[in-house]
One Martini backbone bead per residue (centre of mass of N, CA, C, O) as a GRO file, in nm:
protein
  371
    1ARG     BB    1  -0.015  -4.527   3.269
    2ASN     BB    2  -0.115  -4.309   3.030
    3PRO     BB    3  -0.381  -4.223   2.883
    4PRO     BB    4  -0.523  -4.143   2.606
    5GLU     BB    5  -0.607  -3.880   2.411
    6ILE     BB    6  -0.956  -3.791   2.361
    7ALA     BB    7  -1.173  -3.640   2.188
    8GLY     BB    8  -1.444  -3.547   2.398
    9THR     BB    9  -1.298  -3.636   2.665
   10MET     BB   10  -1.278  -3.749   3.013
   11GLN     BB   11  -1.070  -3.812   3.262
   12PHE     BB   12  -1.115  -3.953   3.561
   13ILE     BB   13  -0.858  -3.855   3.713
   14ASN     BB   14  -0.908  -3.554   3.649
   15LEU     BB   15  -1.179  -3.525   3.784
   16ILE     BB   16  -1.078  -3.594   4.069
   17ASN     BB   17  -0.838  -3.384   4.091
   18ASN     BB   18  -1.050  -3.127   4.028
   19THR     BB   19  -1.182  -3.159   4.290
   20LYS     BB   20  -1.311  -3.016   4.545
   21PRO     BB   21  -1.276  -3.061   4.884
   22ASN     BB   22  -1.545  -2.850   4.920
   23PRO     BB   23  -1.821  -2.895   4.803
   24PRO     BB   24  -2.114  -2.796   4.732
   25LYS     BB   25  -2.424  -2.800   4.867
   26PHE     BB   26  -2.715  -3.012   4.795
   27GLU     BB   27  -3.041  -3.092   4.738
   28THR     BB   28  -3.143  -3.443   4.745
   29ASN     BB   29  -3.309  -3.743   4.606
   30SER     BB   30  -3.191  -4.055   4.544
   31GLN     BB   31  -3.479  -4.202   4.505
   32GLU     BB   32  -3.562  -3.983   4.260
   33ALA     BB   33  -3.304  -3.941   4.117
   34ILE     BB   34  -3.196  -3.964   3.798
   35ALA     BB   35  -2.926  -4.134   3.642
   36CYS     BB   36  -3.083  -4.317   3.417
   37LEU     BB   37  -3.176  -4.422   3.084
   38GLN     BB   38  -3.262  -4.759   3.037
   39TYR     BB   39  -3.292  -4.941   2.761
   40THR     BB   40  -3.577  -5.162   2.684
   41GLY     BB   41  -3.801  -5.417   2.590
   42GLY     BB   42  -3.897  -5.608   2.782
   43THR     BB   43  -4.211  -5.776   2.751
   44THR     BB   44  -4.282  -5.638   2.448
   45GLY     BB   45  -4.013  -5.518   2.273
   46LEU     BB   46  -4.044  -5.224   2.332
   47PRO     BB   47  -3.896  -4.938   2.383
   48LYS     BB   48  -3.777  -4.850   2.718
   49GLY     BB   49  -3.720  -4.620   2.985
   50ALA     BB   50  -3.548  -4.689   3.258
   51MET     BB   51  -3.573  -4.549   3.578
   52LEU     BB   52  -3.267  -4.493   3.731
   53THR     BB   53  -3.149  -4.438   4.029
   54HIS     BB   54  -2.909  -4.377   4.250
   55SER     BB   55  -3.019  -4.582   4.454
   56ASN     BB   56  -3.040  -4.825   4.273
   57LEU     BB   57  -2.734  -4.848   4.194
   58VAL     BB   58  -2.602  -4.841   4.476
   59SER     BB   59  -2.756  -5.076   4.613
   60ASN     BB   60  -2.669  -5.292   4.405
   61CYS     BB   61  -2.368  -5.265   4.448
   62ILE     BB   62  -2.353  -5.327   4.753
   63ALA     BB   63  -2.506  -5.600   4.762
   64THR     BB   64  -2.319  -5.753   4.566
   65HIS     BB   65  -2.059  -5.710   4.722
   66LYS     BB   66  -2.152  -5.850   4.985
   67TRP     BB   67  -2.213  -6.129   4.856
   68LEU     BB   68  -1.907  -6.188   4.786
   69GLY     BB   69  -1.728  -6.090   5.006
   70ALA     BB   70  -1.409  -6.213   5.079
   71GLU     BB   71  -1.337  -6.256   4.769
   72VAL     BB   72  -1.312  -5.958   4.780
   73LYS     BB   73  -1.030  -5.737   4.709
   74ARG     BB   74  -0.973  -5.444   4.814
   75GLY     BB   75  -0.766  -5.283   4.577
   76LYS     BB   76  -0.662  -5.577   4.413
   77ASP     BB   77  -0.839  -5.608   4.181
   78THR     BB   78  -0.907  -5.737   3.843
   79GLY     BB   79  -1.125  -5.638   3.579
   80LEU     BB   80  -1.271  -5.785   3.297
   81THR     BB   81  -1.422  -5.614   3.029
   82ASN     BB   82  -1.686  -5.783   2.822
   83LEU     BB   83  -1.882  -5.530   2.838
   84PRO     BB   84  -2.090  -5.291   2.774
   85LEU     BB   85  -2.144  -4.986   2.950
   86PHE     BB   86  -2.443  -4.934   2.824
   87HIS     BB   87  -2.504  -5.180   2.975
   88ILE     BB   88  -2.627  -5.283   3.272
   89TYR     BB   89  -2.423  -5.504   3.326
   90GLY     BB   90  -2.169  -5.335   3.272
   91GLN     BB   91  -2.223  -5.094   3.456
   92THR     BB   92  -2.239  -5.254   3.729
   93VAL     BB   93  -2.024  -5.495   3.716
   94CYS     BB   94  -1.779  -5.347   3.546
   95MET     BB   95  -1.796  -5.058   3.703
   96ASN     BB   96  -1.932  -4.990   3.978
   97ILE     BB   97  -1.814  -5.227   4.146
   98MET     BB   98  -1.518  -5.175   4.081
   99ILE     BB   99  -1.504  -4.894   4.202
  100TYR     BB  100  -1.605  -4.968   4.487
  101ASN     BB  101  -1.351  -5.179   4.515
  102GLY     BB  102  -1.086  -5.061   4.377
  103SER     BB  103  -1.050  -5.160   4.093
  104THR     BB  104  -0.917  -5.273   3.814
  105ILE     BB  105  -0.992  -5.179   3.472
  106ALA     BB  106  -1.013  -5.394   3.193
  107LEU     BB  107  -1.054  -5.300   2.872
  108ASN     BB  108  -1.265  -5.456   2.620
  109PRO     BB  109  -1.363  -5.347   2.309
  110ASP     BB  110  -1.360  -5.666   2.175
  111PRO     BB  111  -1.466  -5.981   2.256
  112ARG     BB  112  -1.443  -6.109   1.957
  113ASP     BB  113  -1.137  -6.058   1.995
  114GLN     BB  114  -0.931  -6.305   2.083
  115LYS     BB  115  -0.649  -6.187   2.073
  116SER     BB  116  -0.706  -5.945   2.256
  117LEU     BB  117  -0.810  -6.097   2.501
  118PHE     BB  118  -0.544  -6.258   2.561
  119GLU     BB  119  -0.359  -6.010   2.590
  120ILE     BB  120  -0.507  -5.892   2.835
  121ILE     BB  121  -0.470  -6.133   3.020
  122LYS     BB  122  -0.159  -6.130   3.007
  123SER     BB  123  -0.118  -5.819   3.108
  124THR     BB  124  -0.339  -5.821   3.375
  125ARG     BB  125  -0.439  -6.058   3.538
  126PRO     BB  126  -0.729  -6.138   3.608
  127SER     BB  127  -0.972  -6.202   3.880
  128MET     BB  128  -1.215  -6.084   3.713
  129PHE     BB  129  -1.492  -6.249   3.501
  130PRO     BB  130  -1.720  -6.109   3.319
  131GLY     BB  131  -1.996  -6.279   3.131
  132VAL     BB  132  -2.127  -6.420   2.879
  133PRO     BB  133  -2.142  -6.736   2.759
  134THR     BB  134  -2.002  -6.676   2.482
  135ILE     BB  135  -1.726  -6.598   2.594
  136TYR     BB  136  -1.654  -6.876   2.713
  137MET     BB  137  -1.687  -7.042   2.456
  138ARG     BB  138  -1.474  -6.893   2.277
  139LEU     BB  139  -1.231  -6.936   2.456
  140LEU     BB  140  -1.241  -7.260   2.441
  141GLU     BB  141  -1.194  -7.272   2.111
  142ARG     BB  142  -0.904  -7.236   2.126
  143ASP     BB  143  -0.605  -7.378   2.011
  144ASP     BB  144  -0.406  -7.193   2.223
  145LEU     BB  145  -0.490  -7.232   2.527
  146GLU     BB  146  -0.230  -7.363   2.656
  147ASP     BB  147  -0.049  -7.100   2.627
  148TYR     BB  148  -0.253  -6.967   2.876
  149ALA     BB  149  -0.257  -7.127   3.145
  150LYS     BB  150  -0.119  -6.933   3.348
  151GLU     BB  151  -0.297  -6.676   3.308
  152LEU     BB  152  -0.580  -6.811   3.378
  153LYS     BB  153  -0.515  -6.858   3.695
  154SER     BB  154  -0.605  -6.563   3.793
  155ILE     BB  155  -0.887  -6.652   3.786
  156ARG     BB  156  -1.155  -6.640   4.043
  157ILE     BB  157  -1.407  -6.456   3.950
  158CYS     BB  158  -1.728  -6.534   3.809
  159ASN     BB  159  -1.987  -6.401   3.594
  160THR     BB  160  -2.329  -6.477   3.478
  161GLY     BB  161  -2.565  -6.382   3.210
  162ALA     BB  162  -2.860  -6.335   2.987
  163ALA     BB  163  -2.791  -6.652   2.975
  164PRO     BB  164  -2.754  -6.972   2.960
  165MET     BB  165  -2.528  -7.199   3.108
  166PRO     BB  166  -2.349  -7.443   3.002
  167PRO     BB  167  -2.227  -7.692   3.196
  168GLU     BB  168  -1.973  -7.773   3.022
  169VAL     BB  169  -1.851  -7.488   3.018
  170LEU     BB  170  -1.822  -7.439   3.317
  171LYS     BB  171  -1.637  -7.683   3.382
  172GLU     BB  172  -1.403  -7.619   3.186
  173PHE     BB  173  -1.331  -7.334   3.281
  174GLU     BB  174  -1.267  -7.413   3.574
  175ALA     BB  175  -1.041  -7.616   3.503
  176ARG     BB  176  -0.854  -7.401   3.358
  177THR     BB  177  -0.855  -7.170   3.608
  178GLY     BB  178  -1.002  -7.212   3.912
  179GLY     BB  179  -1.250  -7.076   3.895
  180LYS     BB  180  -1.580  -6.922   3.970
  181ILE     BB  181  -1.904  -6.962   3.852
  182LEU     BB  182  -2.173  -6.717   3.871
  183GLU     BB  183  -2.503  -6.749   3.837
  184GLY     BB  184  -2.746  -6.508   3.730
  185TYR     BB  185  -3.011  -6.249   3.786
  186GLY     BB  186  -3.178  -5.999   3.574
  187LEU     BB  187  -3.266  -5.652   3.507
  188THR     BB  188  -3.295  -5.344   3.408
  189GLU     BB  189  -3.525  -5.287   3.632
  190THR     BB  190  -3.282  -5.402   3.861
  191SER     BB  191  -2.974  -5.270   3.799
  192PRO     BB  192  -2.990  -5.591   3.772
  193VAL     BB  193  -2.951  -5.742   4.037
  194ALA     BB  194  -3.116  -6.029   4.215
  195THR     BB  195  -2.941  -6.292   4.158
  196THR     BB  196  -2.711  -6.545   4.302
  197ASN     BB  197  -2.464  -6.734   4.354
  198PRO     BB  198  -2.264  -6.843   4.590
  199VAL     BB  199  -1.940  -6.846   4.692
  200GLN     BB  200  -2.037  -6.953   4.960
  201GLY     BB  201  -2.137  -7.256   4.934
  202GLU     BB  202  -2.391  -7.360   4.751
  203ARG     BB  203  -2.384  -7.455   4.408
  204LYS     BB  204  -2.622  -7.452   4.137
  205ILE     BB  205  -2.640  -7.596   3.850
  206GLY     BB  206  -2.882  -7.398   3.664
  207SER     BB  207  -2.886  -7.179   3.866
  208VAL     BB  208  -2.945  -6.828   3.988
  209GLY     BB  209  -3.004  -6.861   4.281
  210MET     BB  210  -3.024  -6.602   4.518
  211PRO     BB  211  -3.106  -6.345   4.683
  212ILE     BB  212  -2.994  -6.059   4.750
  213PRO     BB  213  -2.966  -5.823   4.951
  214ASP     BB  214  -3.283  -5.674   5.001
  215THR     BB  215  -3.423  -5.917   4.839
  216GLU     BB  216  -3.729  -6.021   4.675
  217LEU     BB  217  -3.899  -6.331   4.585
  218LYS     BB  218  -4.171  -6.449   4.368
  219ILE     BB  219  -4.417  -6.696   4.272
  220VAL     BB  220  -4.664  -6.659   4.019
  221ASP     BB  221  -4.930  -6.653   3.851
  222ILE     BB  222  -4.960  -6.579   3.510
  223ASP     BB  223  -5.280  -6.474   3.558
  224ASP     BB  224  -5.222  -6.422   3.891
  225TYR     BB  225  -5.032  -6.222   4.103
  226ASN     BB  226  -5.193  -6.300   4.381
  227LYS     BB  227  -5.087  -6.596   4.322
  228ILE     BB  228  -4.906  -6.824   4.490
  229MET     BB  229  -4.689  -7.065   4.427
  230PRO     BB  230  -4.589  -7.358   4.475
  231LEU     BB  231  -4.340  -7.542   4.549
  232GLY     BB  232  -4.190  -7.620   4.229
  233GLU     BB  233  -4.365  -7.426   4.067
  234SER     BB  234  -4.446  -7.252   3.799
  235GLY     BB  235  -4.383  -6.893   3.736
  236GLU     BB  236  -4.387  -6.566   3.796
  237VAL     BB  237  -4.163  -6.318   3.855
  238MET     BB  238  -4.113  -6.130   4.157
  239ILE     BB  239  -3.977  -5.804   4.261
  240LYS     BB  240  -3.812  -5.679   4.565
  241GLY     BB  241  -3.638  -5.359   4.594
  242PRO     BB  242  -3.402  -5.094   4.572
  243GLN     BB  243  -3.349  -5.169   4.246
  244VAL     BB  244  -3.618  -5.082   4.157
  245MET     BB  245  -3.756  -4.901   3.949
  246LYS     BB  246  -3.947  -4.613   3.895
  247GLY     BB  247  -3.985  -4.648   3.576
  248TYR     BB  248  -4.119  -4.539   3.275
  249TRP     BB  249  -4.056  -4.316   3.044
  250ASN     BB  250  -4.349  -4.174   2.962
  251LYS     BB  251  -4.503  -4.468   3.081
  252PRO     BB  252  -4.761  -4.525   3.282
  253GLU     BB  253  -4.896  -4.787   3.179
  254GLU     BB  254  -4.645  -4.971   3.178
  255THR     BB  255  -4.580  -4.929   3.473
  256ALA     BB  256  -4.850  -5.040   3.589
  257GLY     BB  257  -4.807  -5.329   3.453
  258GLN     BB  258  -4.529  -5.392   3.632
  259ILE     BB  259  -4.610  -5.227   3.892
  260LYS     BB  260  -4.701  -5.375   4.219
  261GLY     BB  261  -4.633  -5.164   4.417
  262ASP     BB  262  -4.326  -5.311   4.526
  263TRP     BB  263  -4.363  -5.486   4.265
  264LEU     BB  264  -4.213  -5.677   3.995
  265LEU     BB  265  -4.295  -5.768   3.681
  266THR     BB  266  -4.094  -5.971   3.458
  267GLY     BB  267  -4.179  -6.226   3.250
  268ASP     BB  268  -4.059  -6.461   3.415
  269ILE     BB  269  -4.000  -6.807   3.434
  270ALA     BB  270  -4.013  -7.002   3.745
  271ILE     BB  271  -3.845  -7.178   4.010
  272MET     BB  272  -3.851  -7.299   4.353
  273ASP     BB  273  -3.680  -7.453   4.582
  274GLU     BB  274  -3.629  -7.580   4.906
  275ASP     BB  275  -3.354  -7.378   4.925
  276GLY     BB  276  -3.409  -7.100   4.744
  277TYR     BB  277  -3.365  -7.168   4.451
  278PHE     BB  278  -3.345  -7.048   4.118
  279PHE     BB  279  -3.523  -7.136   3.803
  280ILE     BB  280  -3.516  -7.071   3.480
  281VAL     BB  281  -3.737  -7.132   3.213
  282ASP     BB  282  -3.868  -6.852   3.087
  283ARG     BB  283  -4.037  -6.656   2.881
  284LYS     BB  284  -4.358  -6.567   2.861
  285LYS     BB  285  -4.352  -6.475   2.549
  286ASP     BB  286  -4.215  -6.771   2.456
  287MET     BB  287  -4.445  -6.937   2.491
  288ILE     BB  288  -4.586  -7.247   2.395
  289ASN     BB  289  -4.896  -7.342   2.236
  290VAL     BB  290  -5.016  -7.684   2.278
  291SER     BB  291  -5.327  -7.730   2.302
  292GLY     BB  292  -5.284  -7.580   2.605
  293PHE     BB  293  -4.993  -7.649   2.629
  294LYS     BB  294  -4.690  -7.586   2.789
  295VAL     BB  295  -4.393  -7.453   2.619
  296TYR     BB  296  -4.049  -7.419   2.697
  297PRO     BB  297  -3.776  -7.360   2.517
  298ARG     BB  298  -3.550  -7.394   2.732
  299GLU     BB  299  -3.612  -7.679   2.822
  300LEU     BB  300  -3.558  -7.809   2.540
  301GLU     BB  301  -3.273  -7.697   2.495
  302ASP     BB  302  -3.143  -7.844   2.735
  303VAL     BB  303  -3.190  -8.124   2.616
  304LEU     BB  304  -3.038  -8.089   2.345
  305PHE     BB  305  -2.753  -8.027   2.476
  306GLU     BB  306  -2.718  -8.337   2.570
  307HIS     BB  307  -2.650  -8.404   2.295
  308GLU     BB  308  -2.359  -8.507   2.138
  309ALA     BB  309  -2.424  -8.353   1.842
  310ILE     BB  310  -2.488  -8.074   1.983
  311GLU     BB  311  -2.402  -7.729   1.973
  312ASN     BB  312  -2.687  -7.591   1.891
  313ALA     BB  313  -3.007  -7.432   2.006
  314ALA     BB  314  -3.352  -7.355   1.889
  315VAL     BB  315  -3.686  -7.262   2.001
  316ILE     BB  316  -4.013  -7.263   1.846
  317GLY     BB  317  -4.328  -7.133   1.734
  318LEU     BB  318  -4.586  -7.254   1.518
  319PRO     BB  319  -4.850  -7.224   1.349
  320ASN     BB  320  -5.161  -7.402   1.362
  321PRO     BB  321  -5.382  -7.452   1.103
  322ASP     BB  322  -5.580  -7.667   1.254
  323ILE     BB  323  -5.538  -7.483   1.533
  324PRO     BB  324  -5.648  -7.218   1.662
  325GLY     BB  325  -5.388  -7.086   1.878
  326SER     BB  326  -5.191  -7.297   1.798
  327GLU     BB  327  -4.880  -7.489   1.817
  328LYS     BB  328  -4.558  -7.576   1.687
  329VAL     BB  329  -4.258  -7.742   1.725
  330LYS     BB  330  -3.931  -7.589   1.665
  331ALA     BB  331  -3.592  -7.685   1.568
  332PHE     BB  332  -3.273  -7.544   1.579
  333ILE     BB  333  -2.963  -7.697   1.447
  334VAL     BB  334  -2.623  -7.744   1.552
  335LEU     BB  335  -2.364  -7.932   1.459
  336LYS     BB  336  -2.103  -8.103   1.515
  337ASP     BB  337  -1.820  -8.206   1.434
  338GLY     BB  338  -1.882  -8.518   1.250
  339TYR     BB  339  -2.179  -8.444   1.186
  340LYS     BB  340  -2.476  -8.530   0.999
  341GLU     BB  341  -2.721  -8.445   0.800
  342SER     BB  342  -3.035  -8.624   0.861
  343GLU     BB  343  -3.301  -8.827   0.905
  344GLU     BB  344  -3.167  -8.997   1.125
  345MET     BB  345  -3.087  -8.760   1.311
  346GLU     BB  346  -3.369  -8.650   1.352
  347ALA     BB  347  -3.487  -8.909   1.481
  348GLU     BB  348  -3.286  -8.925   1.715
  349ILE     BB  349  -3.359  -8.656   1.851
  350LYS     BB  350  -3.657  -8.714   1.904
  351GLU     BB  351  -3.607  -8.966   2.079
  352PHE     BB  352  -3.441  -8.822   2.293
  353CYS     BB  353  -3.676  -8.641   2.388
  354ARG     BB  354  -3.886  -8.866   2.466
  355GLN     BB  355  -3.708  -8.960   2.722
  356THR     BB  356  -3.775  -8.664   2.881
  357VAL     BB  357  -4.039  -8.560   2.747
  358ALA     BB  358  -4.325  -8.479   2.654
  359PRO     BB  359  -4.480  -8.532   2.357
  360TYR     BB  360  -4.567  -8.220   2.307
  361LYS     BB  361  -4.246  -8.125   2.320
  362VAL     BB  362  -4.172  -8.252   2.071
  363PRO     BB  363  -4.045  -8.194   1.781
  364LYS     BB  364  -4.187  -8.161   1.462
  365PHE     BB  365  -3.940  -7.979   1.380
  366ILE     BB  366  -3.621  -7.988   1.194
  367GLU     BB  367  -3.345  -7.752   1.154
  368PHE     BB  368  -3.053  -7.729   0.991
  369ARG     BB  369  -2.752  -7.550   1.078
  370LYS     BB  370  -2.443  -7.382   1.065
  371GLU     BB  371  -2.547  -7.117   1.277
   0.00000   0.00000   0.00000
């Protein structure tokens, strides 16, 4: 069918059809020529334009496509786009890779509109389903999910990133669809894909997988990037590869602070296991300092998610007025239906944490929220 005409836009098919068979040649350096300025908060939270070159984007597209291997069926797949194309995740995974693969792109203008989402699934029968964890969670919450059981079985390959995927959500979604969710990791500064779990071979739930082709990762001391951490110990992730940005637009000092030679300092804390799989612990800037002891919110949030009564959780650090420079751990918790907020529930949750983490990591404060 013909797409609708929208004022001020150009249809991709018309652009291709109007291209001259022998366009004029011009000299350019794809490794230096900037394709886009992709804005990000980075490690400081202040907006910065990551200079991504044509080479950055193309190399990341090809490497990710090769990593997926035979599971990708060139010219035959349909990808459901649940992410905005102005975001680097959407741009690379939902647009660039799909075009490179010759896939049909089914655009979902509002992933929050569950009715629209299911109608698109029904009409397009997507085989590829990229999305952040929230998309998968909301899909599974629908009361009429069984009505779309047949349509959901078309989904074959899924990938997720930007936030940790709850294991129970992953397992239920895969059971419903028969597809396989591959959790990965990346940054705007890396175009963005750096690691992902393999399609073939072992997938480790909770891990963001291994480096994609032509990409290297190492774990370094958070205070000294020249010191590589021993296997299994946490530290800051550094990334090297053709997808690493040229730098930050008009910000030479910030660029120098993040790029060390060929390596990018990410600001993310992770560990690598003996098989070469990476596990993200948290953001360096989110680390809570409890009297000199390090507490990573994500680690504690993962523990809280294991409690049968907890629907959602977020952990922060509050200034400790008694010890300058130190913080106290606070958890915000949303309970599942059927569970009530009470002092007894608060005590139960704290005791649950004590059974798993060190005493200084147990929340001092718990605040229940509706959402």
